[in-house]
Structure formats: structure tokens, C-alpha cells
C-alpha positions as CSV (number, residue, x, y, z in Angstrom):
1,M,-13.4,14.3,16.5
2,G,-15.8,14.9,14.4
3,S,-16.8,13.3,11.4
4,W,-17.3,14.7,7.9
5,G,-18.7,11.7,6.0
6,T,-19.1,7.6,6.5
7,G,-15.8,7.2,4.5
8,L,-13.0,5.6,6.0
9,Y,-10.9,8.7,6.5
10,S,-14.0,11.0,6.8
11,N,-12.8,11.9,10.7
12,D,-10.7,14.0,12.2
13,T,-8.9,10.8,13.5
14,S,-8.5,8.3,10.8
15,S,-7.4,11.2,8.6
16,D,-4.7,12.1,11.7
17,V,-3.8,8.7,11.9
18,R,-3.2,8.4,8.5
19,D,-1.0,11.6,7.5
20,M,0.8,10.7,10.9
21,C,1.9,6.9,9.3
22,N,2.6,9.0,5.9
23,E,5.2,11.0,8.1
24,V,6.4,8.9,10.4
25,Y,6.8,5.3,8.2
26,P,9.3,6.6,5.4
27,L,11.3,8.3,8.1
28,L,12.1,5.6,11.3
29,G,10.8,2.7,9.6
30,I,8.6,0.0,10.8
31,E,9.2,-1.0,14.2
32,E,10.1,2.1,15.9
33,G,7.0,4.1,13.3
34,T,4.3,1.7,15.2
35,R,6.0,2.3,18.5
36,V,5.8,6.2,17.9
37,I,2.2,6.2,16.6
38,L,1.2,3.7,19.5
39,H,2.7,6.0,22.2
40,E,1.3,8.8,20.5
41,Y,-2.2,7.8,20.5
42,R,-2.0,6.2,24.0
43,D,-4.6,7.8,25.8
44,L,-7.0,6.8,23.5
45,I,-5.6,3.5,22.8
46,D,-6.0,3.0,26.9
47,G,-9.8,5.5,26.7
48,V,-13.4,4.4,26.1
49,I,-14.1,1.9,23.3
50,D,-16.2,4.1,21.5
51,H,-16.1,5.5,17.6
52,D,-12.7,7.5,17.9
53,Y,-10.8,4.5,19.6
54,A,-12.3,2.2,16.4
55,N,-11.3,4.7,14.1
56,F,-7.4,4.8,15.4
57,W,-7.2,0.9,14.6
58,Y,-9.1,0.7,11.5
59,A,-7.3,3.9,9.9
60,L,-4.1,2.4,11.2
61,S,-4.6,-1.2,10.0
62,D,-5.5,0.0,6.6
63,W,-2.3,2.1,6.0
64,Q,-0.5,-0.5,7.1
65,W,-2.0,-3.6,5.1
66,K,-1.9,-1.6,1.8
67,H,2.0,-1.4,2.8
68,G,2.3,-4.5,3.4
69,I,3.2,-4.3,7.0
70,L,0.4,-5.2,9.0
71,T,0.9,-6.8,12.0
72,D,-1.3,-10.1,13.1
73,E,-1.7,-8.4,16.6
74,I,-3.1,-5.2,15.3
75,R,-5.5,-7.0,12.6
76,D,-7.2,-9.1,14.6
77,K,-7.8,-6.4,17.2
78,T,-9.4,-4.7,14.6
79,I,-11.3,-7.7,13.0
80,D,-12.6,-7.8,16.2
81,L,-13.6,-4.1,16.3
82,L,-15.2,-4.5,12.9
83,E,-17.2,-7.7,13.8
84,A,-18.7,-6.0,16.6
85,K,-19.5,-2.8,14.7
86,I,-17.5,-0.6,17.3
87,G,-18.1,2.6,16.5
88,I,-21.1,2.2,14.1
89,E,-23.3,3.7,17.6
90,E,-22.2,7.2,16.1
91,W,-23.8,7.0,13.0
92,E,-26.9,5.4,14.5
93,E,-27.5,8.4,17.0
94,D,-26.3,11.5,14.4
95,G,-26.8,10.0,10.8
96,S,-30.0,9.4,8.7
97,A,-30.7,5.1,8.4
98,Q,-28.9,5.6,4.8
99,D,-25.5,7.4,6.7
100,V,-25.6,3.9,8.8
101,K,-26.0,1.8,5.6
102,K,-23.3,3.5,4.4
103,R,-20.4,3.2,7.1
104,L,-21.4,-0.5,7.9
105,A,-20.2,-0.8,4.1
106,V,-17.2,1.0,4.8
107,M,-16.4,-1.3,7.5
108,D,-17.4,-4.2,5.7
109,K,-15.0,-3.5,3.1
110,L,-12.2,-3.0,5.4
111,L,-13.3,-6.3,7.1
112,C,-13.1,-7.8,4.2
113,Q,-9.8,-6.3,2.8
114,L,-7.7,-7.2,6.1
115,K,-8.8,-11.4,5.8
116,M,-7.0,-11.1,2.2
117,P,-3.2,-11.2,2.3
118,Q,-1.3,-8.1,2.1
119,P,0.2,-6.5,-0.6
120,L,4.3,-6.5,-0.8
121,V,6.3,-4.0,1.8
122,K,6.2,-0.8,-0.3
123,I,7.1,1.9,2.5
124,P,6.7,5.5,0.6
125,K,9.6,7.9,0.7
126,P,9.9,11.0,2.4
127,H,8.3,14.0,0.6
128,I,11.2,16.6,2.2
129,S,10.6,20.5,1.0
130,K,13.9,22.1,-1.1
131,P,13.4,25.6,-2.3
132,K,11.4,25.8,-4.9
133,H,13.4,29.2,-6.5
134,K,15.9,30.8,-5.8
135,A,16.8,34.6,-4.4
136,G,15.8,36.9,-7.4
137,D,13.6,34.5,-9.5
138,I,10.9,36.7,-10.1
139,I,7.2,34.5,-10.5
140,I,4.6,37.0,-13.0
141,F,1.2,35.2,-12.7
142,R,-2.3,36.2,-13.9
143,T,-5.2,35.6,-12.0
144,C,-8.3,33.3,-12.7
145,S,-11.8,34.8,-14.1
146,K,-15.1,35.0,-12.7
147,E,-16.2,31.5,-14.1
148,Y,-13.8,29.8,-12.6
149,T,-15.1,27.0,-10.0
150,Y,-14.0,28.3,-6.7
151,A,-14.0,32.5,-7.5
152,E,-16.0,33.3,-5.0
153,S,-13.2,32.4,-2.3
154,V,-10.3,33.1,-4.6
155,W,-9.1,36.4,-5.7
156,N,-11.9,38.5,-3.7
157,I,-12.2,40.2,-0.4
158,D,-15.7,40.7,0.9
159,A,-14.8,41.8,4.4
160,C,-12.2,42.7,6.6
161,G,-11.4,42.0,10.1
162,F,-8.9,42.1,13.0
163,T,-9.6,45.8,13.2
164,D,-8.4,45.6,17.1
165,F,-4.9,44.9,15.8
166,Y,-4.1,48.4,15.3
167,T,-3.8,50.9,17.8
168,E,-6.6,52.8,19.1
169,K,-5.9,56.1,16.7
170,V,-6.9,54.0,13.8
171,A,-8.9,51.2,14.5
172,N,-11.1,53.4,16.2
173,I,-11.4,54.9,12.6
174,L,-11.5,51.9,11.0
175,P,-14.8,50.6,9.3
176,K,-15.4,46.5,10.3
177,N,-15.9,45.8,6.6
178,V,-14.6,46.6,3.3
179,L,-17.7,47.5,0.9
180,P,-18.6,47.2,-2.1
181,P,-16.2,44.4,-2.0
182,Y,-12.8,44.6,-3.5
183,E,-12.1,41.7,-6.7
184,A,-9.1,41.5,-8.9
185,Y,-10.1,38.5,-11.1
186,E,-7.7,38.7,-14.6
187,K,-5.0,40.6,-13.1
188,Y,-1.2,40.4,-13.3
189,M,0.6,40.3,-10.3
190,A,4.4,39.3,-9.3
191,I,6.2,38.2,-6.3
192,L,9.8,37.7,-6.2
193,C,11.9,35.2,-4.4
194,V,13.9,36.6,-1.3
195,G,16.1,33.8,0.0
196,S,14.6,30.3,2.0
197,V,14.1,29.2,5.4
198,K,15.3,25.8,6.7
199,E,12.8,24.0,9.3
200,Q,12.5,20.7,11.2
201,Y,10.7,18.5,8.8
202,S,9.2,16.3,12.0
203,Q,8.9,16.6,15.2
204,Y,9.9,12.6,15.3
205,A,13.0,12.7,13.3
206,P,14.7,15.9,15.0
207,G,17.4,15.7,12.7
208,I,15.8,15.7,9.8
209,M,15.6,19.6,7.8
210,E,13.5,20.9,5.2
211,E,13.9,24.0,3.3
212,H,11.7,26.2,1.6
213,S,11.3,29.6,-0.8
214,L,10.8,32.9,1.0
215,Y,9.0,35.6,-1.4
216,A,8.3,39.0,-1.3
217,Y,5.4,40.7,-2.9
218,Y,5.5,43.2,-5.6
219,D,3.4,46.4,-5.3
220,Y,1.7,45.6,-8.9
221,I,-2.0,44.6,-10.3
222,G,-3.0,45.5,-13.9
223,D,-4.8,44.3,-16.7
224,R,-1.5,44.6,-18.4
225,K,1.9,41.3,-17.8
226,P,4.8,43.7,-16.6
227,T,7.8,44.1,-17.3
228,Q,11.3,43.5,-15.5
229,G,11.5,47.5,-16.4
230,D,7.8,47.6,-14.5
231,L,9.4,45.4,-11.4
232,M,11.9,47.0,-11.0
233,N,10.5,50.8,-10.3
234,C,8.0,48.7,-7.9
235,G,8.0,48.6,-4.1
236,F,7.1,45.4,-2.2
237,L,3.3,45.4,0.4
238,P,3.6,44.4,3.9
239,L,1.7,41.3,5.8
240,N,0.5,41.7,8.9
241,I,1.7,38.7,11.1
242,R,-0.7,37.4,13.3
243,Y,-0.6,33.8,15.6
244,S,-0.9,32.2,18.8
245,A,1.7,31.6,21.0
246,D,-0.1,29.1,22.9
247,G,-3.3,28.0,20.8
248,N,-4.9,31.5,22.3
249,D,-3.0,33.9,23.6
250,P,-1.6,36.3,20.5
251,G,2.1,36.1,20.1
252,K,2.9,38.2,17.8
253,N,1.4,41.2,15.6
254,A,4.2,42.8,13.4
255,W,4.5,43.7,10.1
256,T,6.8,41.8,7.5
257,Y,7.6,41.8,4.3
258,T,8.3,38.0,3.3
259,F,6.2,34.8,3.2
260,M,6.6,31.3,3.0
261,L,4.3,29.3,0.1
262,A,3.5,26.0,0.1
263,T,5.6,23.9,-2.6
264,Q,2.4,22.8,-3.8
265,S,1.4,26.3,-4.6
266,F,3.3,25.9,-8.0
267,T,2.4,22.6,-9.5
268,K,0.9,23.5,-12.8
269,R,-3.0,22.1,-12.2
270,E,-5.7,22.2,-14.9
271,N,-8.5,24.8,-13.8
272,A,-6.1,26.1,-11.6
273,S,-6.9,29.7,-9.4
274,E,-4.0,31.3,-11.1
275,T,-1.6,30.6,-13.9
276,I,2.4,31.3,-13.5
277,I,2.8,33.1,-16.6
278,E,6.7,33.7,-17.1
279,K,9.5,33.2,-14.1
280,I,12.4,35.9,-14.4
281,R,15.9,35.6,-13.1
282,S,17.6,38.8,-11.6
283,V,19.8,38.9,-8.7
284,E,19.7,42.8,-8.9
285,E,16.0,43.0,-7.9
286,Y,17.2,40.2,-4.9
287,S,19.9,43.3,-4.2
288,R,17.6,45.5,-4.2
289,F,15.0,44.4,-2.0
290,R,17.8,43.5,0.5
291,I,18.9,47.3,0.4
292,L,15.0,48.8,0.6
293,I,14.5,46.1,3.8
294,E,17.2,46.9,5.3
295,R,16.7,50.8,6.0
296,K,13.6,49.7,7.8
297,C,12.6,47.7,11.3
298,Y,10.0,45.7,10.2
299,D,9.8,42.5,11.6
300,S,12.4,39.9,9.9
301,E,10.3,36.8,11.0
302,Y,7.9,35.3,7.7
303,A,4.4,34.7,7.7
304,F,2.9,31.6,6.4
305,A,0.5,30.9,3.4
306,F,-0.9,27.9,1.1
307,E,-1.6,29.4,-1.6
308,L,-1.1,32.8,-3.4
309,F,-4.6,34.1,-3.1
310,D,-4.2,33.8,0.8
311,V,-1.4,36.3,0.2
312,F,-3.5,38.6,-1.8
313,G,-6.0,38.5,0.7
314,T,-4.1,38.9,3.6
315,I,-2.0,42.1,2.1
316,F,-4.5,43.5,-0.2
317,G,-7.4,43.2,3.0
318,E,-5.2,45.6,4.6
319,K,-4.4,47.6,1.8
320,V,-7.8,48.3,1.1
321,R,-9.1,48.6,4.2
322,L,-6.9,51.5,5.3
323,S,-6.9,53.7,1.7
324,L,-10.7,54.2,3.1
325,I,-9.3,55.9,6.0
326,G,-6.5,57.7,3.4
327,I,-3.4,55.7,5.2
328,E,-1.1,54.3,2.2
329,L,0.9,51.0,3.3
330,D,5.0,51.7,3.1
331,N,6.1,49.7,-0.2
332,L,9.4,50.2,1.5
333,L,10.2,53.2,-1.5
334,D,10.1,55.9,0.9
335,A,12.4,56.2,3.6
336,D,10.9,58.1,5.8
337,K,7.7,56.0,5.3
338,T,6.2,53.8,7.9
339,N,2.9,51.4,8.3
340,P,0.2,52.2,10.8
341,A,1.6,51.5,14.7
342,L,0.0,47.5,15.8
343,R,-1.2,46.5,19.3
344,T,1.1,44.7,21.4
345,P,0.3,40.8,21.9
346,K,0.0,41.8,25.6
347,E,-2.5,45.0,25.1
348,I,-4.6,42.5,22.6
349,K,-5.0,39.9,24.9
350,D,-6.3,42.5,27.4
351,L,-8.5,43.9,24.8
352,I,-10.2,40.2,24.0
353,A,-10.6,39.7,28.1
354,N,-12.6,42.9,28.4
355,E,-14.8,42.4,25.2
356,Q,-15.5,38.8,26.3
357,K,-16.7,40.4,29.9
358,R,-18.5,43.1,27.8
359,W,-20.3,40.0,25.9
360,Q,-21.0,37.8,28.9
361,A,-22.5,40.7,31.0
362,R,-24.9,41.4,27.8
363,V,-25.5,37.3,27.9
364,D,-26.4,37.9,31.3
365,A,-28.8,40.5,31.0
366,L,-30.8,39.0,28.4
367,E,-30.9,35.5,30.7
368,K,-32.1,37.0,33.6
369,S,-35.0,39.0,31.4
370,K,-38.2,38.2,31.5
371,A,-38.9,37.4,28.1
372,Y,-36.1,34.9,27.9
373,Q,-37.2,33.6,30.9
374,N,-40.8,33.2,29.4
375,A,-39.5,32.0,25.7
376,N,-39.1,28.2,24.8
377,E,-36.1,27.3,23.9
378,E,-36.2,27.8,19.9
379,E,-37.0,31.9,21.0
380,R,-33.9,31.7,23.2
381,V,-31.5,30.7,20.4
382,R,-33.2,33.8,18.1
383,M,-32.5,35.9,21.5
384,L,-28.8,35.0,21.8
385,V,-28.2,35.1,18.0
386,S,-29.6,38.9,17.7
387,L,-27.3,40.0,20.7
388,G,-24.5,38.6,18.2
389,D,-25.8,40.6,15.5
390,D,-26.8,43.7,17.6
391,A,-22.7,43.7,18.7
């Protein structure tokens, strides 16, 4: 498990334990919640006593103490680990002297905390999502300027990958990258709420469901705020669903017109990546979308994104790239128009396997070469990197 800082939760194990505590205790209560957490991490708990082992107990003890539910058994175990400085070896081996000092300070602070009386019991309430919008709500927004703090990572498309997800007819003529970059700063766009979907809130409490709004992206981008009339004459743009069935093999490759956004995408924040300008209620627009989509045969499953600019990148990445070879995405207005055909998951799997074989063959050939065998370690690394650049 990785660490990215010396803080108590600046590592995968501790942050995952904290997230699980925030999820299970509000749902299952103290006794059952602790049982589920210990069961979930049983392999780590029964394994080697190392920094991951220590990070688990440090995070669990800290969370329990701050919420007034720390048991004597877990407290004593964690105090023993802290007094023995278990876990500091990770920083002594891979960090600087300053990092070691900072991490020891973090551990000492937790040790002092655990020896103090804990606060009164206070378990947070579960944050079960409800639909943010109703079907027929139009949300008009304007993107940030180029002066935005994180402008380099929002509302722009530097390059597009995944050309091989299209059928060979299209993939063979698509450029690997979109150049010049496509930018959409200080532009008006809009999305339409087209319903909602219920999902299981937690794997640890199967009976509890949460509900999220679903949206469609208008085929509109401009310097002027669109009127409702403008949008009623617009079509909608598709996304490509690409995800894995088992963490490796492609399990889906299809066009869809609906997506789900994280609820926090619509919270009002200062200096946000976009500003919600207006919300318009129009049941007629929802009906129009349903009529347009139902005469097509696209996938009914929805895509998921955390932020609006993530959806923008997916949609406009396809739109801009395909436009380079004269293909327009289907915005649903033309009954006879369709999006480019896509490879099946099996075709993609076979393609990836063949590419991996070709790559391994190139690596094998390089490693057998005299130049590689006579090179030092640094030169060999350079050769391998160069091999990737030439691919």
C-alpha cells in the first residue's frame, strides 16, 4: 500500500480504514461496525507486523477515539505499537531524515491523544444521497476562465486516447492525439435531468438504497447564455461507456446518452471550475429527450463522472477527434444518423493481448541485443523508455 505523506491518513491503508469507519458505523452501530471492519481487514491483521499493519490500527484507534467509542483492547494494542515505533521503518528506508522526524511527531501526537480521556460518543449520520434534480430540470452553467487555479486540468482536451475502441474502419484513420488542444473556457453549456437511478448505498448494509439524478448533455457550447428556446432546438451528445468487468478485461464498450454526477458536483463553492447560472423547469424538454432517445438503439446504461468537466472531456474528446476525419456524432435529431461502430469487449481483449505480445517481443529483442547487454543500468532504463516512445 502506498504513502504520499507523513500525515496519519496520508497512506492507502489509513485512508481506506477511515472511509470504511465513516461508512459502517453510522449504518451498523458500534459493536457490529467494529466486527465488520476487523473481518474486512482480517488478512492484514493476521499478517506481518509492518507499516501497513500499524497504519490499520493507528487509523482505527484515531477514528474510534475521536467519536468516543475506542475500546480498551484496541487502545492498548495501538499504544504498544506506537511506543515500539512500528511503521517508522518505512520512512527510515524510503524517506528523508526530515520525513522520519515528521512521521515520529505524528505518531507521538496520536500516542498522547490515546492516553487522554476520549470525547462523548458521537457517531455521524449516514450521507445517503437523494436526487439533486427532477426530470425536466435544465441546468445552465458557465465554465471558469483560464486564470482558474487548476485551469490546466479542466475544460480542455490536450489529447485523446482509446482510438482502438472503434472498429478497425474508423480506428485506423484516427489520429492518436488531438492537436491543437481543444479549450472551452468561459463558455456556456447546459445539461438536462432525465430521471434518477437507485443504487445500493453500502455493501455492508444491502437493504439501504440511495438515489441519484441522471443527466443528458446538450449539444450546445457558446459565448452567449442559451435561452430555453435555444436548448429546445438542440440535440444531445453521447458518451462512450468503457469499464472493466473484473478489473482487467473490458466489460462494456457502448454509446450512451445519460450520465450520473456526484452530488457534490453541484455544491456552491468559491472559485469553482464552473458556475451554475440558471435552473429552468421544463417537463416538455424531458418528454422531448425521451422521444428522441427511444427511436434509437443506444445502450440504456448510464456513465458516471465526479465533475462536469469530466463529462465534457469524455464527450468533446470524441466529438473533436471524430470531426478531424469528417464524422459527426449523432445528437439524436436525425432519425437516420448513428454513431460510429465500436469493437466488442472480446475484440478489445484480443487486441490488447496482441499488442502486449508485440510489445514483449520488442522488449525481448532489445534485451538480447549487444548494446543492451553492454549497457549499465541507467542506460538500459533509457533504452526501454525510448522503446516506449517509438511505439
